[in-house]
N, C-alpha and C positions, 0 to 999 in steps of 0.2 A: 504495498500499500503507499503511495507517495503523501507527503504532507499537504496539506491544503492552507493550513494556519502554522507559522512559524513565529515566534518571538524570539530572537537573538539579543540576549543580554541585554535587555532594555531598562530605561531609568527614567524616571518620571518626578517632577518637583511641582508642587503646588503652596504656592505663598512661600517660598524659598525655603520648604521645607520638602524633604526626600520624600515621598511616598511609597516607591519601591526603588529597588536599585538591583542591577546585574541579574535580571529576571528570564529565564530562558523556557520556551514550550514550545513544544509540537503539537498539532491535533491531525489526524489522518483523514484522507477522506472519508466522509461517510460515516465518522465515529462522533459519538456524543461525548462531550468532557464537560467536567464542572469544576470552578474554584469555590472552595468552601472554605468558610473562616470565620471568625466574630466578627461584627459590626467594628468600622476602621482600619481593618487588615490591610487595605488596598486593593480588594479584589474590584471594585467598580470601577476604580479608576483604570486598571488594566482592561476590563471590558470598553471603556470609555475611548481609551489609547488607542484600543484595536478599530472601533468603530470611527477612528478620526477627530473625535473630539476632545482630544488632548494632545498635546506636544510634546514629543520625548526629548529628553537631554543627552541621551546615550543609546545606542544599540539601534536595532531597525528592525520592522514587523513586514513579513511578507505573506501575500494571499495569492494561493494559487502560483507561486513562484515569482511573484510581482512583488517590488518594493514599494510599499504604500506608507511608510512613515520610517523617519530619522532624524535627527538634529537637523534643522534648517529644511526640513522637505514633508511636504505630508498631502497625498491626494484626498480631494475632499470627501466628506462622506459619501456623499450620491454618486461619486465614482468607483468605490470600492466592492461593490455587488454584494452587498449586505443586506440581512432582513434583522428586523429588532425588533423584541417585545418588551416593552415596559412594565415596572412594576403596577403603575397605575392604568394599564392598558393605551390611554393615549387614543382613543376612540373620537371621531368628531361625533358630538351629541346632535348637531342640525342635520346630518344626513343619515339616509337608511344604511341597515347591513350591506345591501348591494353597493352602493356607493363608497362606501367605509372600504369593503375588500376589494371593489374595481381600484382605489385612488389611484394607484402607480401605474395603471393601464389606460391611462387617458388618451395615449397615443394610436392605439390598437383603434380596429374597426368597433362599432356597436354589437354585431354578433359576436366577435373572437373575444371581446371583453366581457360579456354576460357567457360565454361559454364558461370561460376560467372562473367567473365569479361563484359560476353553478356548481363546479368542480368543487371548488375550494371548501363552500358552503356544506358539500355532501361529504367531502374528506372529513371538516370536524363534526360532523354530525347535528348540522342547523340546515336540512334541504328544507327550502319552503321558507324560511324565515328573512328572505331576502327583503321586504318591504316594512320590516319592523326597524325600530330606532333602539339605539344603545339603553335607555332609560326603561324600555322593557324588557331587557334581559338581567337575568341575574349574574352574579358576579363570575360564576364560572363559564357560563355562555359569553360574555364578555371577553373572557381571556379566549376563549376559542376562536371569536371574531377577529383579536388581535394576531393571532396566531398565523389565520386563514390570510390575513390583510399582509401580513410579512411573507408568506407562502406564494401568494401569489404573484410577486415578482421574479420568482424563480434564484432567490439569490444563490451565491456560491457557499454563503456561510450565515447562518442564523446567530443571535446573538440573545439571549434571555437574560433580563437583568432582574433579580428577584420575582419570577413572575408569577409565584402563588401565594405571596405575602397576604393577600388581604383576602384569602380563603379560608374556610375551616380545615381541620386537618381531615376529616374523612374525604370532602371534595379535592384536599390538595392532593390525597394518595391517587384517586382516583383519577383525575384529570392527568396525573404527572404519567402514569402507565397510559392513557388514552395518547398522550401528547408523545410518549417515546414511540409508541407503536406507529404513529403517522410519520415520524421523523424516518424510523429504518425503513419503512415502506418505501417512501421517496429519495430515500440515501441522502436526506440533508447530512451535512456538516454542522455540528451544533457546539456552543460554548455557553453553560448554565453560570450565572454567578448567583451564589446563595448562601445564606448563613443557617439553613435547615438542612441538617444530614439527611434527614429522611427525604426530601425532595431530591438530592445528591444522588442519594443512592436508589431511587426508583428510576432515575434517567440515565445516570453516567456510565459509560463504558469506561472511563478514567476519571480519577477525581485529584485535584491538586488541592491540599491541605495549606492554607496560607495565615501567616501570622507575623505581623511587624513588617509586612512589604515582602516576606519571603515565602517560596513552595518550600515546605518542609518535607512533603512527601508526594510524589506523584506517582499512584498505583490505582490497582482496581478496587473496587469497594471489598471485595473479600479479602485483600492483602491489609489495606487497611485497617480493618477489624480485627482479623488474627494473625497481622504480624506488623503492627505500629513500628515505626523507624525510632520515636522518641517519645519521651513522656508525656508531649503537648497532644500528639496524635493521639496517644493512649487514651488520654482523658478526655480529647474533644467527642471522639468518636464512641459511641454507643453507652453502655453503662459497665462499670466493673470497679474492683478494687485493688488496692496495690497492697500486697502481703510480704511482710518484711522474711528472709530468709536466708541460709547461708547456702553459699554453693560448696557443695560436698565435691562433685566433678565438675568437668566441663559439660555436663549435658545433665547435671543431676542437682536439686535444691532441698535443702531440709527447711521444713516450716513448721508452724504450730499444727497445721492439717496432716503431717507427715511429710514422706518423702516424695516430691515431685520429679518424675522421670521425663524428661524434654526429648525435643526431637532435634534438637539442634547445639552445636558446642558453644560455650562463650570463651572470651579468651582471658576472662580473670582470672588471678590466683584463686587456688582453692582455699576457702575460709574466707572469701571474700562477703560481706554482707549484701545482699541484692532486695529487691523490689521485685515481687511476682504479680504480673497482671493476672486476674482471674474473672473473668465475664461469668454473668449468670448461667449461660449455657455449660462453662467447664464445671459448675456444681450441680450432680446429676443425684435426685433423691433416689433414696437405698434403704428402704425402713430394715433391714438385715443388717446393716453397716454398725459398727461398734463406735465408729465417729459421729458424733451428735451433737447438734448445735441447738439454740433456743431460739425460737421465734421472737424478734423485739419487733418487727415493722413488717406490714403486709399493703402491698398495692394491687388493687385488683385490675386485670388486663383484660378481661372478658376469656378468651380461651385460656389464659395463665394467671395465676396469681406469684408475683414477686415478693418473694419473703427475704426478710434480712435477717440472717441467722449470727448471733454470739456463741463465740466458745469459751470453754472456762479461761483460757491466757489471755482474753480480752478482745481477740482480734474477730473483725466481722467480715462476712460475706454476703451474694445477692445470689438467689438462687431460683427457678422459676419451676413452679408445682403446678399439674393441669390443675384448671379451677375445679373439679368434680373434686380433687384431693384436699379439701379444706380445713386449715388446722388454725387452730386459735393462738393467740399472743400469749406467750409463755409457754408452750408445747415445745416438747424435745422431739426433734426428727432427724433419721437419719440419712447420711448424704456420703457420696463419694467423689472425689476430685478425679475430671475427668479432662485434663488439660491437654490434648493432643497437640495444639501449637504452644508451647509454652515459651513463654514471653518475660524476660526478665531485665532489669534495668538496675545498675550500680547504684545504691543506695545513697542520698544526698546527704 
């Protein structure tokens, strides 16, 4: 696969403050990538630089092999072949949905324009809505129209800026899955910016975790969850706890929950104090186990209940039980540790 978007050692300043520096990534044609990080980490500025709304102070941006940004040089946003969907949808309230979707198609014949509009409305599941106005739609429907308008111009690259932040959680997840399917069917290369890991995991083939203007890990959702490269990524992605232990061997850690055998070797000396990352799915219910913890907190999640368990040594872990196996606060329950992907970090 060839890269459609390349950021090569780019830097950007805002009011004499460096937002990001020496940042590089590439996105292959047809892939969906995400920049994920807390507010203020620089991810939206990266998106705006790609779109041509922010100037670079170093490096260059290439789209489909064409240089579009460099210090002192910038191709105008309308010449970059981009589609963009904003957080607030940015629909024209006085226009029908037909006119909103067809806004970038004004140079085409009326018949060709309407054919594309009908195709886009059908693609986003809003066939027959063309004569309605934005205020007559729900938030999810407005987001679909914003996507249809962006796709109508057949962009080389689609940029999504926090597209689901105004929607409730259930709608966010459903719409994210629908939009991923649409983008994959049409082979649209996409970059999403979000602070919500559920959005990123629902859409992204690759995700870059950003903090303080740097990409800390550029990886698949699976690897980010199971093989975080540093403590920030480990804490930012998913839920889990850090359990103190001692390195018995390069691939073995002794903890208050017993010895955990790993699937990788660590370079630190034997006897080193480490922190082991344990996710809720690493702690398996086992009524026959002699390793027992006391339930001190519960969070009902529908199909599962997440329990916080405390052990005599004072350490706590999270675990998921099927919701039909309900226990009370204070109950003692048996568990076993199944940390197939052992992740350890040097103790700070």
